[in-house]
Phi, psi and omega in degrees: 000131183288134181284155180289137174235172175242137178229142175253129175251130183236125187211145171295161191275021177261159180302325181298329177270320190285323183297310177294328177296319179295322179295320177292319179303317180296317180295316181293319178298322178295338177269005177091013181266157172272142183227138173232149180247135169244127180204196173256186184298328179292317186296319184285351179260004180298124186292126171080354185275320187231038184299327184252020182243135176291133186238150182222132175260121179242143175293143179207110178289154179251128181268096181271197183282338183275114181300337181296337180269357186288321181295311175300323179295318179296321178297319178296319179299316181294323177294317178296322178298317179297319179294322178295319179297323177295319177299318184294333178297325181264323184277330176051066181289145174280338176197156175242131183244121179259138181246016179089170185087145183301328177298343178280339189293315179302322179297319179290320179298320178294322178295318177300316183294328183259010178057043176264134180303146183226145175226140171243146177242129178252119182279331187265171178275003173231128182296126183287170187298310182295319178294328175294320179296325185270343191304324184295324189260345183287160180278331181207150178238115178265131182242159179259345181231152180296327177238123181240119178289155181070009173265113186294145184300329182290349177260004185299328183288345177249014176267138183226123178281116179238337186096180182250111183301141177237169180296150180301323181296328176285316182299328180296337181291341184297330181272355179267143181290156173302135185300138182299135177229097179257180187296333182250000184278168179286136177258110189259130182239130177249128181240120181217136180250024182087188187297334181259359184073179180210114183298328182296325177294322180293327180286322192261319191299312181304317180290325178293318179294328179292343180269358178287163179307145186303320184294336174275321182298323181289338182258002190282141171229122187247137165244122190232119174273126184226159173294151181305321183287348182259349192302310185296320179294320179294316180299320180293322180295313179297321179296318180296328179271358181058042177251117178298129184212140172254122184248133179211154177276336181216133180254094183294332183258045184305318178302319180289323176299316180292328182299319184264354183289135173273333178207149182239136173245121192203169165291177183242043174296159185301316181292322179299311181295320179297321180289321177299318182282332176291316182278332184080066179232129177292154187210156164253119184250134179238093184300143176293120186292335182268007182296140182306130179058021180052040187291337180291326175298318179292324178300324185279348190297312186297310181294327179290313180295332179283346180093011178267355181204164168241137179252132177236119176294146187301326180296339180254005188276093178242167179301318181295317181293321178299313180299320181295315182290327176296321179288328175291321178298327174120112177259002172274144184308314183294324179294319179292320178298321178296317178296323178298318178294323178292322176296314180298326179297341178271351184286154176233081189292344181263019187302313182297318180295315182291325177293318177297320177301316181296315181298315178296321181295319178297318178296318178300313183297323180292318180293323180293329181275344183288000000 
């Protein structure tokens, strides 16, 4: 029987960092280990993700483009590092796992100082800034894609492809069949721009769907996540096109929404792509143009090349282009089912388990060398 250990997970306060951290926390807890979370004020307030995990908010300065802010940021980082070291004295972690974001950095710096094994997990297809800073000293780098840009070749021997962990409710969709789409059935479209919504989707999607063949438009049912300031305009557009649509700022039942969707129109954030490939849903992806290192375009590359999605850069994202790409992806049932299978083929459903295996292995190796 494996003995109980303690692990610290450190993540920035966005959903892209917190969701895989929560999936790993659940897997480690299920193996009988103790888990603690280090994040910022946003991260510890995520509903339902870390209800049974002890959480700690540590200061972490952000190093932006303005050099005048670097000294205060460094002071905050050092303060957070000291607080993390104090936590480690009592919690005694067997390893510290960083998921990116500046709030993860003090926890990793404290682990380096106390010679605690470290693992970082990269959700995107481009190594993030904090993970780039930590890559030289960590014991292992877990990746979500086979090829990760900005990951230096000299670190390749400690990189391990595990995938991007998703929630159990999403993973459960993998065993459910693609929803039946017959000639007279409802054609369901899910539109989501991530946790903050996306105004460009609200501007373009209703008009693009209105340009699809009449027999599809008459059967269409849309669920559209929109920003609060966009809701009334979006609702008016769908009404003018006579397309039934449910508009909301937040979709609390995202797993169920994804379960019945025949096609998804979305940004290409790491968690979104991981959920699409876990569930097996075809998509039209519109990468966020301002994303650091254009990582959303890289996130979309694998599923797009496999034939499970079409990618449209935002500068080219018009109603006409959306309608054209949806028809290319396939509006016939068999074509959509084929695209769904291709999307599913890109999924890595064992990501949480494999990441937990890696974390335990790193802890084992450190104890064996001690």
